[in-house]
C-alpha positions as CSV (number, residue, x, y, z in Angstrom):
1,X,0.0,0.0,0.1
2,X,2.8,2.4,0.8
3,X,4.4,2.0,-2.7
4,X,1.1,2.6,-4.3
5,X,0.4,5.8,-2.3
6,X,4.0,7.1,-3.2
7,X,3.3,6.2,-6.8
8,X,0.3,8.3,-6.9
9,X,2.7,11.3,-6.2
10,X,4.5,10.8,-9.5
11,X,7.9,11.3,-7.9
12,X,10.9,11.6,-10.5
13,X,13.0,9.2,-8.5
14,X,12.4,5.4,-8.6
15,X,10.3,3.8,-5.9
16,X,12.0,0.5,-4.8
17,X,9.4,-1.7,-3.0
18,X,10.9,-4.8,-1.2
19,X,9.0,-7.8,-0.6
20,X,9.8,-11.4,0.2
21,X,6.8,-12.6,-1.9
22,X,6.9,-13.2,-5.7
23,X,3.2,-12.6,-6.0
24,X,3.4,-9.3,-4.5
25,X,6.4,-8.3,-6.6
26,X,4.3,-9.0,-9.8
27,X,1.5,-6.6,-8.4
28,X,3.9,-3.9,-7.6
29,X,4.8,-3.8,-11.5
30,X,1.4,-2.3,-12.0
31,X,2.2,1.0,-10.2
32,X,4.1,3.8,-12.2
33,X,7.7,4.2,-11.2
34,X,7.5,1.4,-8.7
35,X,10.4,-1.2,-9.1
36,X,9.8,-4.5,-7.0
37,X,12.7,-6.1,-5.3
38,X,12.5,-9.6,-4.0
39,X,14.6,-10.5,-1.1
40,X,14.5,-11.7,2.4
41,X,13.1,-9.3,5.0
42,X,13.8,-11.1,8.2
43,X,16.5,-10.4,10.7
44,X,17.8,-7.1,12.1
45,X,16.4,-4.0,10.4
46,X,19.8,-2.6,9.6
47,X,20.7,-5.8,7.8
48,X,17.6,-5.8,6.0
49,X,18.2,-2.2,4.8
50,X,21.8,-3.3,3.6
51,X,20.2,-6.2,1.7
52,X,17.7,-3.9,0.0
53,X,20.4,-1.4,-1.0
54,X,22.6,-4.2,-2.3
55,X,19.7,-5.7,-4.2
56,X,18.6,-2.3,-5.7
57,X,22.0,-1.5,-6.9
58,X,22.9,-5.1,-8.1
59,X,26.6,-4.1,-8.5
60,X,26.0,-0.7,-9.9
61,X,27.6,2.4,-8.5
62,X,25.0,4.7,-7.2
63,X,24.9,8.4,-8.3
64,X,27.1,10.7,-6.5
65,X,25.6,11.8,-3.2
66,X,22.6,9.3,-3.9
67,X,20.1,9.3,-1.0
68,X,17.6,6.5,-0.5
69,X,14.5,6.7,1.8
70,X,13.4,3.8,3.6
71,X,9.8,3.6,4.8
72,X,8.4,0.7,6.6
73,X,4.6,0.6,7.8
74,X,2.9,-2.3,9.5
75,X,-0.4,-2.6,11.4
76,X,1.5,-4.7,14.0
77,X,2.7,-1.8,16.2
78,X,4.0,-4.3,18.9
79,X,7.1,-5.0,16.8
80,X,10.2,-2.9,17.5
81,X,10.6,-1.6,13.9
82,X,6.8,-1.2,13.2
83,X,6.6,2.1,11.4
84,X,9.7,4.3,10.4
85,X,11.3,6.5,7.9
86,X,15.1,6.4,7.5
87,X,17.4,8.2,5.2
88,X,20.5,6.6,4.0
89,X,23.2,8.1,1.7
90,X,24.5,5.3,-0.5
C-alpha cells in the first residue's frame, strides 16, 4: 500500500518496493515508477536495509550523493521496527 501511495505522487525518483513474496512483486509492477525487489526481509532491520540497498544496486555504482529513503509501515505496532522513515546515503 505504501508503494501505491508514493506512486500516486509521481516522484521523479524510482520507488523500490521490497517484498519477500513473488506474487506481491508481480502486483507492484502495475504501479508507475515502482521497481519491485524480492529479497529476504527477516532479521535485524539494519541488515535488511543493507540487503535492500545491495539488491537495488546489483553491483552498479550509485549516483554521486545518492540518498535512499526507507519507509516501513505495518499494522503490527508491537514490533520494534513497526513504522519508520530512514534516510541513507549510498
